[in-house]
N, C-alpha and C positions, 0 to 999 in steps of 0.2 A: 559201288559202295564207298563209304568214307575210307575204308582201309585199302581200297583199290583192289580187293580180292572178291571176285564174284562167287556167290554161293550156288551150289547145285540145287536142283529142284527138290531133291530128297532132303537136303538140309533145311530148306525153306519149310517143307511140310512138317519136319520134326519140330522146328521152332514154333510154327503155328500151333501144333498140337500142345507144345509146352505152354504157350501163352494162353491157349484156350483152357487148358487145365487150371492154369493160375487164375484166370478170370472166373471159372466155375468155383474154385476154392474161395476166392474173395467174395463172390456172390453169395455162396453158402454162409460165409462168415458174416456178411452184411445181414442176411436173412436171420441168422441166429441172434446177432446183436439187436436187430430190430424187434425180434420176438422178446428178447430179454428186456428191451426198452419198454415195450408195451406192458409186460408184467410188472416192471418197476414202477411205471406210471400208475398202473392199477393199484399197486401197494401204497404208493405215495398218496394217491387219491383216497384210499381207504384210511390211511393214517391221518390224513388231513381232516377227514370227516370225523374220526374218533377224537382228534384233538379239539376240533370245533365243538363236538358234543360235550366234552369235558369242560371246555372253557365256558360253554353256555350254562352247564350245570353249576359251575362255581360262580358264574356271574348272576345267578338268580337272586333277586332281592325283592323288597316290598314294592318297588316301582314297576318291575316288569313281570311280576308273578303274584300269586295269592299268598305268598309268605308274609307274616306279620313283620312290622318294623323291628321287633326285638330280635329277629333272625339276621339282621343286616350286620354281618361280621366283617372282619378284615378291612375296616375303614370305609366300607361302602357308604355309610351314612354321610360321609363328607360330600358325596355327589348329589345329595338330596337338595331340592330347591331352597328349603328353609335355611340350610347351612350356608348356601351361597348368599342368602340375604343377611345372614349373621356376619359373614365376612365383609359385606358391604357396610354394615353398620359399624364394624370395627374400623374400617377405613375412614369413615366419617367421624371417628372419635367418640361414638356413642357408647356409653357404658351399659351393662345389663341392668335391668330393673326399670323403675319409674323414671321417666325423663322430666327434666325441669320444665315447669309450666303446664304439665298435663294433669288432669284430674286424678287424684289418688283414691284408693279404697282402704277403708279401715273399719274396725268394729265400732258401730255407732252407739250413742247413748239411747237407752230406752226412756220413754216418756213417763212411765209409771213403775219405778223400781219397787221390788218387793220389800226391801228394808232400806232405811236411811240411818247412817251412823254419823253423828256430828262430832268433829274433832276441833277442840278449842284450845289455843295456847294458854297456859296458866301463868307464865312469867315471861318478862321481856328478855330476848336473847342478848340485848345490849347491856342494860343496867341491872336486870333481875327484878324489876318492879312487878308487883301483882297486877295482872291484866283482867281480873274477874269482872270489874265494873266498866271496863273500856268498851265503847261501842265497836261493832264489827265494821271494818273498812271495806272488805270484799271477801267473797267466798269462791273458792276454786273447787270444781267438781270432778271426781274420778269415779268411774263405775267398774265393778268387778263382777263378771258373770261366771257362775260356777254351778255345779249340780250338787244336790244334797247326797249324803251317803245313802246308798240304796239299802233299805231294810224291808224285807218282805212283811206284809201285813196279813193277818189271818182273820177271816170273818166266819163266825160260827152261825150256822142256820139251825133253828129249832122248829121242827114241824109238830104242831100240837094236834092231838086227836080228841074229838068230842063225840059223846054218845047222845043221839037224838032220843026223844021220847018214844019213838017207834022202835028203838032198840038198835038202830044202825049206827055204827061207829065210823065217823068220817075224819080222815087225816088230811091236813093241809099239804099242798104240793111244795116240794123243794124247787128252787130255781134251777135252770138247766146246768149251770156251772157247778152245782153241788152234785157231783157224779157218784160219790160213794162216801165211805166213812171219813176219808180225808183225801183231798185231791188238789191239784194245782189249777188255778183259774185261767181264764181266757188270755190275759195279758202275758202271763208266763209262757203259756203255750205258743202264743203269737210271736213272742220274742225268740223262742227257740227255733221256730220255723223260719223266722226272718234271718237268723244267723246261718241256718242250713241252706236255705234256698236263695236268699238275696246276696249274702256274703260268701256263700259256698265254703263254709268251714266244715272240716271233717267232724264226725260225731264226737271223737275224743276232745278236740279243741273246743267244740261247742259246749261240751260238758264243763270244761275248764272255764270258759268265758262266763257261763251262767253262774258258776260259783264265785269267780273273782269280781264280776261286775254287779251281780244282783244279789249275791249271798244266797243263792238257791242251789241246793244239791239235787242233781238229777242223775239218772242212769242213762246209758246209751240205749237201753231197751225202751225207756220212756221217750227219748228223742225219736226213735224209729217209729213208735206208735203215733207220736204227734205228727210226723211227716205223712204217714199213711192216712190219718184222720183228716188232715187238711186237704189232701188230694181227693179223698173220697167225698168230701163235702162240696166239690166244685162241679158236679155233673150239670147242674142247671146253668151255671156260668158258661161252661163250654158250649152248651147247646145254644145259648143266646148269642155268643160271639160268632159261632159258625153261621147262624142265621143272618146276622148283620153283614158278615163278609160276603155271603152269597148275593146280597142286594147291593153290594158296593161296585162302583164303576171300575176302579183300578185296585188291584191287589198285588203286593210285592211278595215274591216267593224265593226261598233259598233252602239250602241244606248244608249241614256240616256233621263231622263225626266226633265221637268221644270214645273212650275205652270202656269195654264191657268184658271183664275178665281178661282173657288173652286175645279177644277179638275186638270188634267195633260195634257201636250202635250209632244210628244216624238220626239226627234231629232235623225235622222238616218244619218250616215256618211259613205261615201265610199271615200277612199283616197289612195295616194301613197306619196312618198317623195317629189313630185313636184305638186301634185294636191289635192284639197279638194273640196268635193261636199257634202253639207249638205241639208237635207230636213226635214221640220217640218210636223208632222202628228198627228192626234188624236189617232192613235193606234200604239202599239209596234209590232203588228203581221205582217202577210204576206202583207196585204194591204199597210202598212207603208213602209215595206222593198221594195216592188216592185215599190212604187211611187217614190223612188229615181231614178229609171230608169235603173239601172244596171241589176238586176235580173228580170226574170229568165233566160235570154239569155246569160249572161256572161259565157264564157267557159275557163276562166283562173283559178287561185287559189284564193279562197276567204278565207281570214284569219279572224276569228271571235272568240267570247267568248263562243262558244259551245251552244248558244241559239238554242233550238230544231228546231225552224222554219227554220233556215238556212239549216239544213240537209234535208228539204223537197225538195230542189232544186237539181236535178240530173245533170244539165248542168255543173256547176262549180266543180272543185276539191276543197275539203275542208281542212282547216288547223285550228287547235285549238290553242288558245293563251296559251303559257306556263306560263305566269305570273298568269293568272286566275287559272290554274291548281295547281300551287304552293300554292296559297291562299286556294284553296279547300282542298288540302292535309293538310295544317296547321290547317284548321278548323276541319277536321275529326280527325286528329291526336291528338287532345286534349283528346279524350277518350282513356283510358289506353290500351284497347284491340285492338286499331287501330294504335297505335303509331309505331309499328315495320314496318308494310308494307308501311305506309305513309312516314315514314322517308326514307326507302329504295327507294321508287319510286321518291321522291323529289331529293335525291342524284343522282339517275340515270339520271333524266332529266337534272340536272345541269351539270353532266359529259358529257352527249351528247351535250349540248349547248356549252361547252368549246371546245369539239372536232370539232364541226361544225365551230366555230369561228376560230380555228387554221387552218382548211383546207381552209376556205375562204381567209385567209391571205397568203396562199401559191399559187403555180401555179396549184394546183389540183382543179378539178371541183366537186368532190364528195368524201364522206368518203369511204374508202376502203371497199369492200364487206365483208372481214373477220371481220374487226372491227365493222361494222354495224350489221353483223349477231350476233356477241357477245352481242351487246347492246340489240337487239331485243329478243334474247333468255333470257337474264336477265329480260327484261320487261315482257315476258310471265310468267316467274317463279314468279315474284312479283304479277302479276295479280291473279295467282293461290292462293297465300297466302292471297290476299285481299278478294277473294270470300270465302275462308275457314274461314276467320275471321268475316264473315258476314252471318252466317246461319239464316234460317228462324226461328223465335221464335215459340214455340209450343202453340197452343190454342189462339193466338191473332195476330193482325197485328203489323207490325213494327211501333215503335213510330218515332217521327221526327228525333231523333239523329241516331237511327238504320237505318232509311230510307236514311239519308244523306250518311252514310258510305257505305251502299249497293249500292246506286245509283252511287256513285263515282267509286266504284270497277267495277260495270257493265259498266260504261262509258269507263273506261280504257280497258275493253275487247272489247266492240263493236266499239269504235272509235279509235282503235289503229292506223290506217293509218293517220287519221287527226291529232292525237296527236303527232305522230312521223314525220310529214311532214317536219318540220324544219331540220331534220337530213337526210331525204331521198331526199329532194329537197332544195339545198342550196340557191335558190333564195328567200326562205321564211324565215323571221325573227322568232326568238323564241317567241317573244311577239307581241301583238297587240297594242303596245304603240303609233304607228303613229296615229291610230284612236282615242285612248284615249286622246292624246294631242290635236287633233282637236276638241274634245268635251269638253275639259277643260274650254274653254271660255263660254260654256253654263252653266257649274257649277258656274262660276264666276258671270254670269248674275243672276243666281238663288239666289246667296248670296247678291249681291250688289243692284240689281234692284228689283222692285216689280213684281208681277206676270203679265203675259200678260192679257190684258183685252179682246182681240179678237184673233182669229187664224191668222189674217192678220199680227199682230205684230210678232208672232213666225216665220211666213213664210218669212217676209222680213229680220229678223235677220239671218235666215239660208242662204238666198241669199247673203246678204252683207258679212257675215262671210266667205262664200265660196270664194268670190272675194278677200277679204283682206288676208285670210289665204293662198290662192294659190300664191298671189303676194309676200308675205313674204317668202314663200318657194323658190321663184325664186330670192331672195335677193333684192327685190324692196322695196322702201319706201311706206308704206301703205297710207300716206297722199298724195303722188304724184299720185298714181293710182286713188285715190278718186277724185283728182282735174281733172284728165283726164275724169273720169266718168261724171262730171258735165260740161265738155266741149263737152259732147255727143260723146266722142271718147274712150269708155272703153278699157282698156288693155285686150288682149286675149292671153293666153299662146300659144306658138308655139310648134308643135310636135317635140319631141326629137328623 
């Protein structure tokens, strides 16, 4: 040995036992630390998922979710594409507003003014001479468009009675608008319903507006009765619109919520470019969907937001809204391990959308088989990448973020036909915007007015909005068709 002293066998055994004990202690310590490390890694992983979930929640905006642009807080709107374009315009030195050399818009002169006032100078501005007999050198024209002071007019109707020689007394009939001893006419009623259903003013503010703008004093009870009367007079209109929707090739469907007391009411819509049918229901599910009257028997193409209940109906052909899908992809793509496939899929969908628009603008009726096959092959490849990027975690269930990515990848695999319908059937639009536009007024009502006190209020809003929305799509004045409604002759769209 180095010390030059040999150890006895007993000493060697003792040293070996000591070292063996030390090794066992260190091994135990390593095992303990390894166990703690596993636990810490698990906690770190859990905290990381929670942080990612919170970041995702905070990061939701109108681009990657169904939130409206008004909810884009904390400067998120700076990231929107239009603001990027605004920065580019500033870099080029372009000021806001009309650009030099471009066509402007202004209030144009009318060809046949109601009144003409001639203004003639009486004396010279220079020497003060009388200009009465001096010929006119030129005339400059300015027009002022205004509205007259609103003054209600009252028409008295007198129904005479005459006695025939046979002894029978016959009384002349009053017109329909002469409802009683004294009553408001169709235009006042139509204006009230317009403010309530089209502009979504609460009853008290409608009462104020009627007094301030029209000089008509009404009660909230009168307004309530007008609303109910208008809705009750539209049964024939609803029947006609539903019948026309059933015969339509492509119908756009959606749903949104509003407040009903302390709960919610759901508005369902089925629409086309010329028709709007709204229905209010207590549920978002199948009962509410079917109560609209179109499903389950509709056999055309139903375009919707991929709500699972729609796919339970086998009769229609389904198409998924591309705008919803792009928002879903943007939401999932926030996670770094999902960015590649979500970006690729979004780019592919937009490329297919552009191709479909180009073909619609030509004499062709469909995208060529070769080009379409190329798109669908790329689609399948991206779906493969999506599923590979979303493996099942070991020893636990997927958290909310992982589930969102996996479910979207799975949807692209299982709903391929519906997602690509806009490219395989050019009658179908890329988005469900028609339905969303028809529901936008419900969202405005939710902002402007208070909650519905009873289901009846939601139902009559849905009915009147169906009538007004369909009329506007046909280029009609909403107030005019409401006047017809109170003449008890509601407008009904004709089949095209």
